[in-house]
C-alpha positions in Angstrom: 42.4 -24.5 -63.0 41.1 -27.4 -64.0 40.7 -28.5 -60.4 38.6 -25.8 -60.1 36.0 -26.8 -62.4 35.7 -30.3 -61.6 34.8 -29.2 -57.5 32.1 -26.7 -59.1 30.6 -29.5 -60.7 30.3 -32.3 -57.3 28.6 -28.7 -56.3 25.8 -28.7 -59.3 24.3 -32.0 -58.1 20.9 -32.1 -56.2 20.4 -33.2 -52.9 17.4 -35.3 -52.6 16.3 -34.2 -48.9 15.8 -37.6 -46.5 12.4 -39.5 -46.4 9.9 -37.7 -44.1 11.2 -34.2 -44.3 9.1 -31.6 -44.8 10.1 -28.5 -46.7 9.2 -25.2 -44.5 7.1 -22.7 -46.6 9.0 -21.1 -49.2 9.1 -17.6 -49.6 10.3 -15.5 -46.8 6.8 -13.7 -46.7 5.5 -16.7 -44.6 8.5 -17.0 -42.6 8.3 -12.5 -41.8 4.8 -13.4 -40.3 5.3 -16.7 -38.2 7.7 -13.9 -36.8 6.0 -10.7 -36.8 2.7 -12.8 -34.5 5.6 -14.5 -32.8 6.9 -11.4 -31.1 3.2 -9.4 -30.6 2.1 -12.9 -29.2 5.2 -12.4 -27.1 4.9 -8.0 -26.3 1.5 -8.8 -25.6 2.5 -11.5 -23.0 4.9 -9.4 -21.2 2.8 -6.4 -21.5 0.5 -8.4 -19.0 2.9 -9.6 -17.0 4.8 -6.0 -16.1 0.5 -4.5 -16.0 0.0 -7.5 -13.1 3.0 -6.1 -11.6 2.1 -2.6 -11.5 -0.7 -3.3 -10.6 -0.1 -5.9 -7.8 2.3 -3.5 -6.2 0.4 -0.3 -6.7 -2.4 -2.1 -4.6 0.3 -3.2 -1.8 1.5 0.4 -2.0 -2.4 1.3 -0.8 -3.0 -1.4 1.4 0.2 -0.5 3.6 -0.8 3.1 3.6 -3.8 2.6 4.6 -2.5 0.2 7.1 -0.5 3.1 8.7 -3.2 5.6 8.5 -5.0 3.3 10.3 -2.4 3.2 13.0 -1.6 6.4 13.3 -4.9 7.3 13.5 -4.7 4.7 16.6 -2.3 6.0 18.4 -4.1 10.0 18.1 -7.4 7.8 20.1 -5.3 6.3 22.6 -3.7 9.5 23.2 -7.2 11.6 23.1 -8.5 9.1 25.8 -5.6 9.7 28.8 -6.1 13.0 27.9 -9.3 13.2 28.9 -8.8 10.5 31.9 -6.0 13.7 33.0 -8.6 16.2 32.4 -11.3 14.0 34.2 -8.7 14.4 37.2 -8.3 17.9 37.4 -11.8 18.8 37.0 -12.6 16.4 39.9 -9.4 18.4 42.0 -10.7 21.7 40.5 -13.9 21.1 42.0 -13.0 19.2 45.0 -14.2 21.3 48.5 -11.2 21.4 50.2 -9.9 23.8 46.9 -12.9 25.6 47.1 -12.5 26.3 50.7 -9.2 26.8 50.6 -9.7 29.4 48.0 -12.4 31.5 50.0 -10.1 32.1 53.0 -6.9 32.5 51.0 -8.6 34.6 48.3 -11.6 35.9 49.2 -10.6 36.8 53.0 -13.7 35.2 53.5 -14.1 33.2 57.0 -15.3 29.9 58.2 -18.9 30.8 60.6 -18.0 29.0 64.5 -22.1 28.1 65.0 -23.9 27.1 62.0 -27.3 27.5 62.0 -30.6 25.8 59.9 -33.9 27.1 59.5 -36.4 24.7 58.7 -39.9 26.7 57.8 -42.7 24.9 59.2 -45.8 25.1 57.0 
């Protein structure tokens, strides 16, 4: 018991801070304000970074969608041009004199004249 009392007296002696030491502000209020301000700043930075990342992601998605739409439009235009060329060839084949003659003879039972006479009226 006597040893305990001596140890208690040893701890009662105030310890001096080292020279040049600055004491932190006293009281829990100042420390709480610093922690709250730091947390608020970190939250703001986090939300700004998150917002920036979401914006970049959305813009990338929009540009990718536009690129796919443009590619599909070009492919559709190429298909339509090929179809247009095919139809022009088909029209030329349908208008050919040989085809018209074969239809006239085979289906309409017309005959090709043996002699062709041209009439020219004078003025």
